[in-house]
N, C-alpha and C positions, 0 to 999 in steps of 0.2 A: 504494500500500500504506500502510495506517495501522498495521499490525502485522506482525511477523515473528518466528519463533522465534529467529532469529539475525540480528543486524545487524553487518555488517563495515564498518568505517570505513577507506576507502582502496582504490582500484581499481588499485593497482600490483601488482607480482609477488607480494607476500605475501598481500594480500587476495584476489587471483585464485586463488592456490594453495589457500588455506583454503577458498574457495567451491567449488572443484572437488573437493577431497577430502571435504568434507561431502556434496556432491551424489552422488558415486559410492557413498557409504554410505547413500544414500536420504534424506538430510536436505536437502530442496530448498526449505523455507520460509525462505529466506535472502534478505536484501536487502543489496546492496553499495552503499554511499554514496560518491560521488566528488565532491570539492569543485570540481574543474575542469570545463570544458565537455566534455572528452574523457577517457576512461580511458587509463591507462598513459601519462600525459603528464608525470609528475613525475620523481622520482629514478630510477625504473626505466629510463626512456627516456634518461637522461643518464649511465648507468653506463659504466665502462670495460670491463665484460663479462667480466672474468677469472673462471675457475673453477680451483680447485686443491685438492689433498689435503694440501699441505705446511703444516700447522699445528703448534703446540706443545701443543695441548690434545687429549686423546683424544676428548672429546665433539665438538669441531669436526671432527676427522678422520672420525669416524663420520658426522656430518652430510654431509660431503663425499662419502664413499664411497657412501652411499645416493643422494644427489642426482645426482652425476655419472653414475652407472649409469642412473638414470631419464632423464637428458637424452640418453643414447645412443639410447633407444627412444622419445623424446618424440613425434616426428612420427607414428609409427604408433599409439601408445597413446592420446595425448591429442588430437593435431591441432595445427596451427600449425607453426612453424618454429623449432626450437632452434638450428640451424646450429652444432652443437658442433664446434669445431676443436681437436683434441687435439695441439697443437704443443708442449706442455710449458711448464713454468715453470723458469727458470734463476735461482738466487739466487747472486750473486757476493759473496764474503766476504774482507775484507782485514785482520782483526785476530783475535788468538788467542782472546780470550774469546768473541767472537761465534761463531767457528768451532766452539768446544767446545759451545756451546748448539745450533748447527745439527746437529752430530753426534748430540747427544742427541735432537733432534727426529727425525732420520732413523731412529734406533733405535726410537723409539716408532711412527713411521709404518710401518716395516717390520713391527713386531710386530702391527700392526692390518691387515696385508695390503696395504699400499700399495707400489706399485713406485716406488722412488726411488733415485737413484745419488749417490754421493760422487765428485766429480771433482777432478782436479788443475787448476791454472790452464791448462795446455796443452790438456787435454781439453775444458775449458769454451770455449776459444778457437775450437774448430771450429764452434761454433754461430753466432757472429756475426763476420763478417770484420773484420779490422783493429781488434779490441778490445784495449784496453790491459790487460795482465795482470801487469806486473812487480811490482806491490804485492800481488797476490792471494795468499791462502793456499790457497783451494779454492772449490768451488761445489757446490751440490746441484741435481739435475735430476729432475723428476717427469715422465715421458713421457706420463702420462695426464691431466695438467693442460692448460689452454689457455684458450679463450674461446668465447663463444656469442652468441646474439642475444636480449638481454633482452626487447625489445619482442615478438618472436615468441613467446617462452615465456609471458609474461604474458598476451598476447592469446589464445594457444592455450588456456590454463587458463580464462580468463574466458568465451570463447565456448563451450567445452565445458560449463562450469557453466550457462550460459544455456540451452543446448540441453536440459539436464536439468531446467530450471524455475527456476533462480536468477534473481532480478531485479537489474537495475542501474539506479541513478538517478544521472544526471550533474548537474553544477552544483548540488549539494546539500550544502554544507558543514554539518557538525554545529556547532550553536551552543550546545548544552547537553546535559547528561545528567541524566535523572530517576533519583533514588535514593530508596528508601524501605524501611525495615525491614532495612537492611544489605544490600540487593540492588539490582541494576540493574532499573529499570522501563521504560526507554525512552530515546529521544533526541529532542532538538529539532533541526530542520534548517531551512534557509531556505525549504523547501517544505512545512513543517508537521511535526507530531510523529509519531513512530513508536514504538509500544510493542514491547518485545522481552523475551525471557527471557535472552538472552546477547548481550553486546556484545564484539566482537573489535576490539581496537585495532591496526590494521595501517596506521596513518597515517604511518609512516616518520619523516621529520624533524619532523613535527608531532605525534608520539605523546605527547610530554610535555604539549603543549597540550590534547590530548583527555583525557588522564588527569586533568589539573587540573580539567576540567569535572566529573569524577566525584568530586572531592575527594581525589584520590590524587597523590602525588609520585612521578614517574617520572624517573629520572636519564638521560634521553635528550636530547641536544642536537644541533642541526644545525651542520655545518661545511662550508664551501665546498671543493670539489675541482675543479681546473682540468685540462682535457684540451687539449693542443696538437697540431695536425696539421701535418705537412710536406706539401709538394707531392710528386708521385710521385718516389721516390728509389730508383733501381735499384742504387745503390752498396751498399746492404744488401739483397741479394736475399732473397725469402721462399721458404718460410716460415722464421721464426725463433721460438724460444720467447719467451714473455712474460718479458723479462729485467729483473732488478732488481739494481741496485748497492746492496747493503744499507747500506753506510756513509753514502751520500748520500741514499738514498731515491728516487733517480731510477729510473724504469721506462720501458720502451718495448716495443712489438710492432708487427708489420706490420698495417696496415688497408688491404687492397687493395694498391696499389703504393706507398702512403704509409707514413710512420712515425707512430704514435700514441704520445705521450709525456706524462709528468707527474711531479710530485713534490709531496708535501704540504707545506704551510706551517704548521709547528707553532706559530708565533706569532700566527696569525690568530684573532681571537676568534669565538665562536659567532655565527652570523647565518643568515638565510634568503636571502642574496644569491646569485644565480645568473648574474650577469654575469661575463664573463671578466676575470680579474685580469691585465692586460697588464704591470703593474709586476713581478709575480712571475716572468714569463717569463725574465728575465735570470738568476735563481737556478736555474731549471730547466735552462737552456742551459749554464750554467757547470758544473753537475754532470754533465750529459750529455756535454759535450765532453771533460771529464777522462777519462771511461771510454771514450768512443767518438769519437775525434777526427774521424772521417770525417763526422760530423754537421755539421761546419762547412760542408760543401758543400750542405747541404739548404736549400730555401726553405720559408718559412712560409705555410701556407694559412689565412690569417686567418679567412675566412668559414666554415671547417670546424671551427674551435676552439669549445669549449663549456665550461660549468661546471655542476656538479650539487651535490647535498648528500649527505654522509655523515650517518647518524644514529648518533652515537657515545655509548657508555656508558663509565663510568670504567674498566672492565676490558676494554674492546673485545670483549665477548661479548654476545650477544643476551639479551633478557628474554623468556622464554617461559612460558606457562601461566596458571593462575588466580591471582587476587590474594586473599590470605587475608582482607583487610579488606573485600572487597566481592564478595558472591556474584553470579555471572553476568558478571563482568568478566574478560576474558582478554587477555593481551598476546602479540603476535608482532611485536616491535619491537627497535630498538637493535642492528642487525646490524653496525654499524661498518665498512661496506664489504664485507661478506660475504653480503649479502642475495640477490643473484642466484644465487650458487653453492649456497646452502643452502635456496632456496625450495621445492624438491620435498619435502625432508624436513620442513621447518617446517610446510608445509600439512598433511601427513599427521599429524604429532604434535599439532597444534592440533585437528584433527578428532577424534583419539582423546581428547584432553583434554576436549572438549565432549561427545562421544557415549558414551565409555566411563568417564568420570570421571577418567581419568589417562592421560597419554601413556605408551606401553609399548614401541613398536618400538625407540626409543632413550631411555635414561634422561636426563631433562632437569632433574633436581633441582638440579644445580649452576648451572642457568641461570634458576632462578626468582627473582623479585624479592626474596624473603626473604634472599638472600645479602648484600644491601647493609645490612640491619639487623643481620645476624649478623656482619658484618665478615669474611666468608669469601670474599674476592676472590682469584681466581687468574687474573691477567691473561693474555690471549693475547699471547704474545711475538712471534709471527710476523705483524706488522702492516705493511701497506704504506701 
């Protein structure tokens, strides 16, 4: 293809969802460009795969409500394998100020139709055996939260889009963006130029780089996140909720018979590094053992550990929609760790933005890039 109505940069879950939602609306003159040799091989495939309704922002809650409902019926409606496991999210809180914020979050979540419970420490302890609770004030539990199969979802969207006529080009990184008359004209790739009317930036951690090629500044930066796996560990029998110790940031869930666990390193600078940080493991274990002493008996499955990239914005909210400074340029990036769970809604909304002139199923005005110039930032407080 030397031209397409829409070019999508990135064949991860966002690019695949946008392609699918365009195609089911009849827009199939679409080319998805993937820089790697294989699709769905970047951040999507390296996700911890959590899905949750428990956010502090009404817009994020609405994105979750729509998306998780779609994941329930994904296999039948789209194809592929969502593997949605609604085992819940359990947030453990041990200080008064944070507990008040979480109580406010729960009130908002309930007002928007989300099932969520406020628990005493004793009630929270029933979910994870031998959990330390003496310092806890309370916990929140969302029974409809859980985890999924990011690879199966992204590939399902992409294959369905291809069946409807969307084209995929692998090993084709974008090397430049043609701009003229205040509008996108096309892109340059390692396999040659492609003219287009609309360019969708779904490049994940590389979204800022792609935007810069179009002369735009996009505040999306990549940060490494490490996932550590234990050997089979029956001492914590499954299923358990995806459990987060809010004070330390430590989280864990079952992955088969093993425990998947992690904790963000706030001091680590932005980079594209995806090798596992073994030095950081000590900090993760220290936090985990404080709350869950039984983990001391677990073995580490080194070959099953991995690292991926979060695409983070200053307010931990995504950037969605058209850019006012460049006609034909559309963002679907900066999800700050929430991309897998919000992909169904994001794909629908970007298709509406392109085909209808404006997203309308969910109001995305507070997620547009213009918020950074206006200084109207309302950070998502419930960040893992």
